[in-house]
C-alpha positions as CSV (number, residue, x, y, z in Angstrom):
1,M,0.0,0.1,0.0
2,V,1.5,3.8,-0.9
3,V,0.9,6.1,1.6
4,T,-0.7,9.2,-0.4
5,G,-0.6,11.7,2.4
6,S,0.0,12.5,5.9
7,P,-3.5,12.7,7.9
8,G,-2.5,15.2,10.4
9,T,-3.3,15.5,14.1
10,L,-6.8,16.1,14.1
11,P,-7.7,12.7,13.5
12,F,-5.9,11.8,16.2
13,V,-7.4,14.2,18.5
14,R,-11.0,13.4,17.2
15,L,-10.3,9.7,17.8
16,K,-9.1,10.4,21.4
17,L,-12.2,12.8,22.4
18,R,-14.3,9.8,20.5
19,L,-12.7,7.2,22.9
20,I,-13.3,9.1,26.0
21,A,-17.0,9.7,25.1
22,N,-17.7,6.1,24.4
23,G,-15.9,4.7,27.5
24,L,-18.5,7.1,29.5
25,R,-21.5,6.1,27.4
26,G,-23.7,4.1,29.5
27,R,-21.5,3.9,32.8
28,P,-22.6,6.1,35.6
29,A,-20.1,5.1,37.6
30,R,-17.1,6.1,35.5
31,V,-19.3,9.3,34.5
32,A,-19.5,10.0,38.0
33,M,-15.5,9.4,38.6
34,F,-14.9,11.8,35.2
35,V,-16.8,14.5,37.4
36,V,-15.0,14.0,40.2
37,G,-11.9,14.0,37.9
38,V,-13.3,17.3,36.6
39,L,-13.7,18.9,39.9
40,L,-10.1,17.8,41.4
41,S,-8.4,19.1,38.2
42,G,-10.4,22.2,38.6
43,F,-9.4,22.8,42.3
44,F,-5.5,22.0,41.4
45,A,-5.9,24.5,38.1
46,I,-7.2,27.4,40.9
47,C,-5.1,26.6,43.8
48,G,-2.3,26.5,41.2
49,Y,-3.0,29.7,39.4
50,A,-3.3,31.5,43.1
51,I,-0.2,30.8,44.3
52,F,1.9,31.3,41.1
53,A,-0.4,35.0,41.1
54,I,0.8,35.6,44.7
55,P,4.3,37.5,44.1
56,G,2.7,39.5,41.5
57,L,-0.2,41.1,43.3
58,A,2.6,41.1,46.4
59,D,4.5,43.2,43.5
60,D,7.7,41.2,45.2
61,A,10.0,39.9,42.4
62,H,12.5,38.1,44.6
63,A,9.8,36.0,45.5
64,A,8.6,35.4,41.6
65,G,12.3,34.7,41.3
66,I,12.2,31.8,43.2
67,L,8.4,30.6,43.3
68,L,8.3,30.4,39.4
69,P,11.5,28.4,38.4
70,L,10.7,25.9,41.8
71,G,7.0,25.5,41.2
72,G,7.5,24.9,37.4
73,A,10.1,22.2,38.0
74,V,8.3,20.4,40.8
75,I,5.4,20.3,37.9
76,V,7.5,19.0,35.3
77,L,8.8,16.4,37.9
78,G,5.2,15.6,38.8
79,W,4.5,14.8,35.2
80,L,7.7,12.7,35.0
81,F,6.8,10.9,38.1
82,L,3.3,10.6,39.2
83,P,2.1,8.7,36.2
84,L,4.9,6.1,37.0
85,V,3.9,5.8,40.5
86,F,0.2,6.6,40.8
87,F,-1.9,7.9,38.7
88,G,-0.8,5.7,35.4
89,V,-0.8,7.4,31.5
90,D,-3.8,7.6,29.9
91,E,-3.2,4.9,26.9
92,S,-6.6,5.1,25.3
93,L,-4.4,5.9,22.0
94,D,-1.9,2.5,22.9
95,P,0.4,2.7,19.9
96,A,0.4,-0.9,19.4
97,R,-3.3,-0.4,17.7
98,F,-1.4,1.4,15.0
99,A,1.3,-1.2,14.4
100,L,-0.6,-2.3,11.0
101,L,-1.3,1.1,9.2
102,P,0.7,2.5,6.9
103,L,1.7,5.8,9.3
104,R,4.9,7.3,9.3
105,N,6.8,7.4,12.4
106,R,6.7,11.2,12.8
107,T,3.0,11.2,11.8
108,L,2.2,9.1,14.7
109,I,4.2,10.9,16.7
110,K,2.8,14.3,16.5
111,G,-0.8,12.7,16.2
112,L,-0.3,10.9,19.7
113,F,1.6,14.0,21.1
114,A,-1.4,16.1,20.0
115,A,-3.7,13.6,21.4
116,A,-1.8,13.5,24.9
117,L,-2.4,17.4,25.4
118,I,-6.3,16.3,25.4
119,G,-7.1,15.8,28.8
120,L,-7.8,16.9,32.3
121,P,-4.2,16.9,33.5
122,A,-3.0,19.2,30.6
123,V,-5.8,21.6,31.1
124,A,-5.3,22.1,34.5
125,T,-1.5,22.4,34.3
126,L,-2.0,25.0,31.5
127,V,-4.4,27.1,33.9
128,A,-2.6,26.6,37.1
129,T,0.7,28.2,35.3
130,A,-1.2,30.9,33.8
131,G,-0.7,32.4,37.4
132,M,3.0,33.0,36.0
133,V,1.1,35.2,33.4
134,Q,-0.6,37.3,35.7
135,T,2.6,38.0,38.3
136,T,4.8,38.9,35.0
137,A,2.3,41.1,34.0
138,R,2.3,43.2,36.9
139,L,5.9,43.0,37.0
140,G,7.0,43.6,33.8
141,G,4.0,44.7,31.6
142,P,2.3,43.1,28.4
143,V,5.7,42.1,26.5
144,A,7.2,40.2,29.8
145,A,3.5,38.7,30.1
146,L,3.7,37.6,26.3
147,G,6.8,36.2,26.9
148,Q,5.9,34.0,30.0
149,L,2.6,32.8,28.1
150,V,5.1,31.3,25.5
151,G,6.9,29.8,28.4
152,I,3.8,28.1,29.7
153,V,2.9,27.0,26.8
154,C,6.1,25.6,26.1
155,G,6.5,24.3,29.6
156,L,3.2,22.1,28.8
157,L,4.8,20.6,25.6
158,L,7.8,19.6,27.7
159,C,5.4,18.0,30.6
160,V,3.6,16.0,28.1
161,A,6.9,15.1,26.4
162,V,8.7,13.9,29.2
163,S,6.3,11.9,30.6
164,R,5.4,10.2,27.4
165,S,9.2,9.3,26.4
166,V,9.8,8.2,29.7
167,T,7.1,5.6,30.4
168,S,7.4,4.5,26.5
169,A,11.4,3.7,27.6
170,F,10.2,2.0,30.6
171,A,7.8,-0.1,28.6
172,T,10.1,-0.7,26.2
173,A,12.7,-1.9,28.3
174,L,10.5,-4.0,30.6
175,R,10.7,-6.9,28.5
176,S,12.5,-9.6,30.6
177,R,11.4,-10.0,33.9
178,R,14.2,-9.3,35.8
179,S,14.2,-5.7,34.5
180,R,10.4,-5.7,35.4
181,D,11.6,-6.2,38.9
182,L,14.3,-4.0,39.1
183,A,12.2,-0.9,37.5
184,A,9.6,-2.0,40.3
185,I,11.9,-1.7,43.0
186,A,13.3,1.6,41.9
187,L,9.9,2.9,41.5
188,A,9.0,1.6,45.1
189,L,12.3,3.3,46.5
190,L,11.1,6.5,44.6
191,A,7.4,6.1,46.0
192,A,8.7,5.7,49.3
193,A,11.1,8.4,49.4
194,I,8.0,11.2,49.0
195,G,7.3,11.3,52.5
196,P,10.9,11.5,54.0
197,L,11.4,14.2,51.3
198,Q,8.2,16.2,52.3
199,L,9.7,15.8,55.8
200,A,13.0,17.1,55.0
201,A,12.0,19.9,52.9
202,L,9.6,21.2,55.8
203,A,12.3,20.9,57.9
204,S,14.6,23.0,55.9
205,A,12.1,25.6,55.0
206,E,11.7,26.4,58.5
207,R,15.7,27.0,58.7
208,A,15.9,27.9,55.0
209,N,18.7,30.8,53.5
210,W,16.9,32.2,51.4
211,D,19.9,33.8,49.5
212,T,20.7,30.3,48.9
213,V,17.6,29.2,47.6
214,A,17.4,32.1,45.6
215,T,20.7,31.0,43.9
216,V,19.1,27.7,43.2
217,A,16.2,29.0,41.7
218,D,18.7,31.2,39.4
219,V,20.7,27.8,38.5
220,I,17.2,25.8,38.0
221,G,16.2,28.7,35.8
222,W,18.7,27.4,33.2
223,T,18.1,24.0,33.0
224,P,15.0,22.4,31.1
225,L,13.4,22.3,34.2
226,G,12.9,25.8,35.1
227,S,13.7,27.9,31.7
228,P,10.2,27.9,30.3
229,Y,8.8,29.7,33.4
230,T,11.5,32.1,34.1
231,I,10.9,33.7,30.0
232,G,8.6,36.5,31.4
233,L,11.0,37.3,34.6
234,D,14.1,37.9,32.7
235,I,12.4,40.0,30.1
236,A,10.5,42.3,33.4
237,A,13.9,42.1,35.0
238,G,15.3,43.8,31.9
239,H,17.1,41.0,30.7
240,A,15.1,40.3,27.5
241,W,18.5,38.9,25.7
242,T,18.3,35.6,27.9
243,A,14.6,34.7,26.9
244,P,15.8,33.8,23.5
245,L,18.4,31.2,25.0
246,K,16.0,30.1,27.1
247,L,13.5,29.6,24.6
248,V,16.5,27.3,22.8
249,I,16.9,25.5,25.8
250,T,13.5,24.4,26.8
251,L,12.6,23.2,22.4
252,A,15.7,21.6,22.3
253,A,14.8,19.4,25.3
254,I,11.3,19.0,23.8
255,G,12.8,18.1,20.4
256,G,15.6,15.6,22.5
257,L,12.4,14.3,24.0
258,L,10.2,13.5,21.2
259,W,13.2,11.9,19.4
260,W,13.7,9.5,22.2
261,W,10.2,9.0,21.8
262,S,10.2,8.1,18.4
263,T,12.9,5.5,18.9
264,T,11.3,3.6,21.7
265,L,8.0,3.9,19.6
266,E,8.6,1.0,17.5
267,N,9.1,-1.6,20.0
268,A,5.9,-0.7,21.8
269,M,4.0,-1.0,18.7
270,L,5.4,-4.6,18.6
271,G,3.5,-5.4,21.8
272,T,3.6,-8.6,23.1
273,A,4.2,-10.7,20.2
274,A,8.0,-10.2,20.6
275,E,8.2,-11.5,23.7
276,G,8.8,-15.0,23.9
277,G,7.8,-17.6,26.5
278,R,9.8,-19.7,29.0
279,R,9.1,-22.7,30.9
280,A,8.5,-22.3,34.4
281,T,11.1,-23.6,36.8
282,S,11.9,-24.7,40.3
283,T,13.4,-21.1,40.7
284,D,9.7,-19.5,40.6
285,R,9.1,-21.1,43.6
286,T,8.6,-18.2,46.2
287,P,9.6,-18.3,50.0
288,V,5.7,-18.5,50.6
289,D,5.9,-21.6,48.2
290,L,7.6,-23.7,50.3
291,L,6.8,-22.4,53.9
292,L,3.4,-22.0,53.4
293,L,1.1,-23.1,50.5
294,R,1.8,-26.4,51.2
295,R,-0.3,-26.5,54.4
296,L,-3.4,-24.8,53.2
297,P,-6.5,-27.0,53.1
298,Q,-7.1,-29.4,49.6
299,T,-10.7,-27.2,49.4
300,R,-11.7,-24.4,47.2
301,F,-10.5,-21.3,49.1
302,G,-6.8,-23.2,50.0
303,A,-6.6,-23.3,45.7
304,L,-7.9,-19.6,45.5
305,V,-5.4,-18.8,48.3
306,S,-2.4,-20.5,46.9
307,R,-3.1,-19.0,43.4
308,E,-3.7,-15.4,44.4
309,V,-0.5,-15.9,46.3
310,R,1.8,-16.8,43.7
311,Y,-0.2,-13.9,41.4
312,W,0.9,-11.5,43.9
313,W,4.8,-12.3,43.8
314,R,4.8,-13.1,40.0
315,E,2.3,-10.6,38.3
316,T,4.1,-7.4,37.5
317,R,1.5,-4.7,38.5
318,R,0.7,-6.6,41.8
319,R,4.4,-6.8,42.4
320,A,5.3,-3.3,42.4
321,S,2.1,-2.8,44.1
322,L,3.9,-4.9,47.3
323,I,7.1,-3.6,46.8
324,T,6.0,0.1,46.8
325,F,4.0,-0.6,49.6
326,S,6.8,-2.2,51.5
327,M,9.0,0.3,51.3
328,A,6.5,2.9,51.8
329,G,5.3,1.1,54.9
330,L,8.8,1.0,56.2
331,F,10.2,4.5,55.2
332,L,7.1,6.8,56.5
333,P,7.0,5.6,60.2
334,V,10.6,5.0,60.4
335,S,11.7,8.6,59.5
336,L,9.0,10.5,61.3
337,T,9.9,8.2,64.4
338,I,13.6,9.7,63.9
339,S,12.7,13.3,63.3
340,S,9.9,13.4,66.0
341,G,10.3,10.8,68.2
342,S,7.0,9.2,67.7
343,P,5.3,7.9,64.5
344,G,1.3,9.5,65.8
345,S,-1.0,9.0,63.0
346,M,1.4,7.8,60.6
347,V,0.5,3.8,61.9
348,I,-3.0,4.2,61.3
349,F,-2.1,5.5,57.6
350,V,0.5,2.3,56.9
351,G,-2.5,0.2,57.5
352,G,-4.6,2.3,55.8
353,L,-2.1,2.1,53.0
354,A,-1.5,-1.5,52.6
355,A,-5.5,-2.1,51.9
356,L,-4.8,0.0,48.8
357,A,-3.4,-2.7,46.9
358,L,-7.0,-4.3,46.9
359,A,-8.5,-1.3,45.6
360,N,-9.0,-2.7,41.9
361,Q,-8.3,-6.7,42.7
362,F,-10.7,-7.9,40.1
363,G,-9.2,-5.6,37.7
364,F,-5.6,-7.5,37.9
365,D,-7.5,-10.6,36.3
366,G,-9.6,-9.0,33.9
367,S,-11.2,-11.4,31.5
368,A,-9.6,-14.3,33.3
369,Y,-12.1,-13.4,36.0
370,A,-14.5,-15.5,33.6
371,A,-13.6,-19.1,35.0
372,N,-14.1,-17.9,38.7
373,V,-17.9,-16.8,37.2
374,T,-18.4,-19.8,35.3
375,A,-16.9,-22.2,38.1
376,G,-19.6,-20.3,40.7
377,V,-17.3,-19.6,43.1
378,P,-19.3,-18.0,46.0
379,G,-18.6,-14.5,47.0
380,R,-17.8,-14.8,50.6
381,V,-15.0,-17.6,49.5
382,E,-13.7,-15.2,46.7
383,I,-13.5,-11.8,48.9
384,N,-11.8,-14.0,51.7
385,S,-9.5,-16.0,49.8
386,R,-8.1,-12.9,47.9
387,A,-7.9,-10.6,51.8
388,T,-6.0,-13.7,53.2
389,A,-3.7,-14.1,50.4
390,H,-2.9,-9.9,50.5
391,A,-2.4,-10.5,54.4
392,I,0.0,-13.3,54.3
393,Y,2.3,-10.7,52.2
394,T,1.2,-7.8,54.9
395,I,1.1,-9.0,58.2
396,P,5.0,-9.8,58.5
397,L,5.6,-6.5,57.4
398,F,3.3,-5.3,60.1
399,V,5.4,-6.7,62.6
400,V,8.5,-5.4,61.0
401,V,7.3,-1.6,61.2
402,A,5.9,-2.2,64.8
403,V,9.3,-3.4,66.0
404,L,10.9,-0.5,64.1
405,V,8.8,2.3,65.7
406,G,9.1,0.5,69.0
407,V,13.0,0.4,69.3
408,L,14.0,3.9,67.2
409,S,11.6,5.6,69.8
410,G,13.1,3.9,72.5
411,D,10.2,2.3,73.8
412,P,10.2,-1.3,72.9
413,A,6.9,-1.7,74.9
414,R,5.0,-0.1,72.4
415,I,5.6,-2.8,70.0
416,P,2.4,-4.7,70.7
417,S,0.1,-1.8,70.8
418,A,1.5,-0.3,67.7
419,F,1.0,-3.8,65.9
420,G,-2.6,-3.7,67.3
421,L,-3.3,-0.1,65.5
422,L,-1.5,-1.4,62.4
423,I,-4.0,-4.4,62.4
424,A,-7.1,-2.3,63.2
425,A,-6.6,0.3,60.5
426,Y,-5.7,-2.5,57.9
427,G,-9.1,-4.2,58.8
428,V,-10.7,-1.0,58.7
429,G,-9.4,-0.3,55.1
430,L,-10.3,-3.7,54.0
431,G,-13.5,-3.2,55.1
432,L,-13.9,0.2,53.0
433,V,-11.7,-1.0,49.8
434,L,-13.6,-4.5,49.4
435,P,-16.9,-3.6,48.7
436,A,-15.7,-0.8,46.3
437,S,-13.5,-3.3,44.5
438,V,-16.3,-4.8,43.4
439,R,-18.8,-1.8,42.9
440,A,-16.1,0.6,41.3
441,A,-13.9,-1.9,39.3
442,Y,-12.1,-1.1,36.4
443,A,-10.1,-2.6,33.7
444,F,-6.5,-2.0,32.9
445,P,-5.5,-1.5,29.2
446,Q,-4.0,-4.2,27.3
447,S,-0.7,-2.6,26.8
448,T,2.8,-3.6,26.8
449,N,3.4,-0.6,29.2
450,P,3.0,-1.4,32.7
451,F,2.0,2.3,33.7
452,A,-0.7,2.7,31.3
453,M,-4.0,3.3,32.7
454,S,-7.4,3.1,30.3
455,S,-9.0,6.8,29.8
456,G,-10.5,8.0,33.2
457,G,-8.4,5.4,35.0
458,G,-6.2,7.8,36.4
459,P,-9.3,9.7,38.6
460,A,-11.0,6.5,39.3
461,K,-7.8,5.2,41.0
462,G,-6.8,8.1,42.7
463,L,-10.4,8.7,44.0
464,L,-10.0,5.3,45.5
465,A,-7.4,5.7,47.1
466,F,-7.8,9.0,48.7
467,G,-11.4,7.8,49.6
468,V,-9.9,4.5,51.6
469,L,-7.0,6.3,53.0
470,F,-9.4,9.1,54.4
471,G,-12.1,6.7,55.7
472,S,-9.1,4.5,57.3
473,V,-8.1,7.4,59.4
474,V,-11.3,8.9,60.3
475,V,-12.6,5.4,61.2
476,S,-9.3,4.3,63.1
477,L,-9.1,7.9,64.9
478,P,-11.3,6.8,68.1
479,L,-8.5,4.2,68.7
480,Q,-5.5,6.9,68.3
481,I,-7.6,8.7,70.5
482,V,-8.4,6.2,73.0
483,A,-4.4,5.3,73.3
484,L,-3.7,8.9,73.9
485,L,-6.1,9.3,76.5
486,L,-5.5,6.0,78.0
487,G,-1.8,6.0,78.4
488,D,0.1,3.3,79.9
489,V,-2.9,1.0,80.0
490,W,-3.2,0.9,76.1
491,L,0.3,-0.8,76.1
492,W,-1.6,-3.6,77.8
493,I,-4.7,-3.7,75.8
494,G,-3.7,-2.0,72.4
495,L,-2.9,-5.3,70.6
496,P,-6.1,-7.5,71.2
497,V,-8.4,-4.1,71.3
498,G,-6.7,-3.4,67.5
499,I,-7.3,-6.6,66.6
500,A,-10.6,-7.0,67.4
501,Y,-11.6,-3.6,66.2
502,G,-9.8,-4.8,62.5
503,A,-11.9,-8.1,62.5
504,A,-14.8,-6.6,63.2
505,A,-14.3,-3.8,60.3
506,Y,-13.1,-6.7,58.2
507,L,-16.2,-9.0,58.8
508,I,-18.6,-6.4,58.2
509,G,-16.9,-5.0,54.9
510,S,-16.2,-8.5,53.7
511,G,-19.8,-9.6,54.2
512,V,-20.8,-6.5,52.3
513,A,-18.4,-7.0,49.4
514,A,-19.3,-10.9,49.1
515,D,-23.2,-9.9,49.1
516,L,-22.6,-7.4,46.1
517,L,-20.2,-9.9,44.3
518,D,-22.9,-12.5,44.4
519,K,-25.4,-10.1,42.7
520,R,-23.0,-8.7,40.4
521,M,-20.6,-11.2,38.9
522,P,-21.4,-10.5,35.2
523,E,-21.4,-6.7,35.5
524,L,-18.1,-7.1,37.3
525,L,-16.6,-9.3,34.6
526,A,-18.1,-6.5,32.0
527,A,-16.4,-3.8,34.1
528,V,-12.7,-5.6,34.3
529,S,-12.7,-7.1,30.7
530,P,-11.1,-4.6,28.3
531,Q,-13.0,-3.3,25.7
532,R,-11.8,-4.5,21.7
């Protein structure tokens, strides 16, 4: 077939909009998630605009010189890391779907890049950074505002380019199981470092030397991270000669990222066809296989637990989730204990965080869940077996966290009560997340990109995570209050009370989830099966 002309970028944009509309049609739950995503994006956009407009309203050029480059760098890094460790990347236009079409690589890159600009994150980022335009307009007039407008548009292009190129490169590199494991560990360490970095940033801000911070901001302003967001500031400061240089730095970075993306796009289009199978060996056995699974009862419950345990160890998405929680669950309470001497409510947060891995537990199965539907697995057996398999990995980590918190705080007598709080929060989290996993399940895309999310999946995932964490903290807060009021008495009763509290919450939530599952098996299968 001979290609007679380039289709341009407009068909890709129309296709993206059509896929979004079709994904929402006839799905009230997804429509609700999309509306919540719009509201959250609007909140981020308004807050971002207000923050970046403050230096202009205060007529403070020094504050603007610090806030704009550092804030812009945070936005770019957010576009880089958040899709990898939290929200995922919208792959409604998966490159693998275009593998058989006679499209030039350049045409495909331009089309996919334009389609990536159509979405809530891009709109929210553009509106948030528009506050920089108001600041530069007040500091330097319309010429500076025009330069800053060009800068924030280029900054948005840079954000999308860095997000797409890095995730595409990761997806291409993660062909072998060993490389997927290494990437999962690296991203888990990154996710776990967010909390300690926030604590370190707050501590540093209290005793910061703002002249040094301004120097750092000036340096970042000459890097691709901050160069697009300081163009208007330089014009307002009378250094208009730097604006073209920073524009060249930004455009060169965008061009380099798009070229990198194009080099990995062909491998991404090959999909899983290029992946060769391999036979299972004895090295695939996990420690849990050797120590526990052989002792499970020879029943349907035991078989399902055995299967889920193996899947949590071997399946890429699940294993990455376990590793992320393991590192975050250790670093967050330990770092807070070291810095303040007490983990406070962080123990409850960790317990709720553990349950998040089951928020879309049926989405991991996808269309393979049809086997369970056909076999007629009762909802109670299904729910309890999945929760048991997850608890086999998480409860030993709770023991480690409780021991570390007690030792590092210099109060080993706190270990049993800390473990009781962890179990209580975990039980509450499971009680909240299990019904949600049945009612608000969604399908993962059939993509070679392990960070891909179907259109609308990112807001859904973020909303579920926020709801479960918030609910876990609120419902577990009475125990924390009782622990503070009882003092030393809590050290004796914390463990049994925490276990009883968590068990009661789990029994209630699992019962509700089991009843929902018995009534909604066909609907659940349809929700988690990828659309073709």
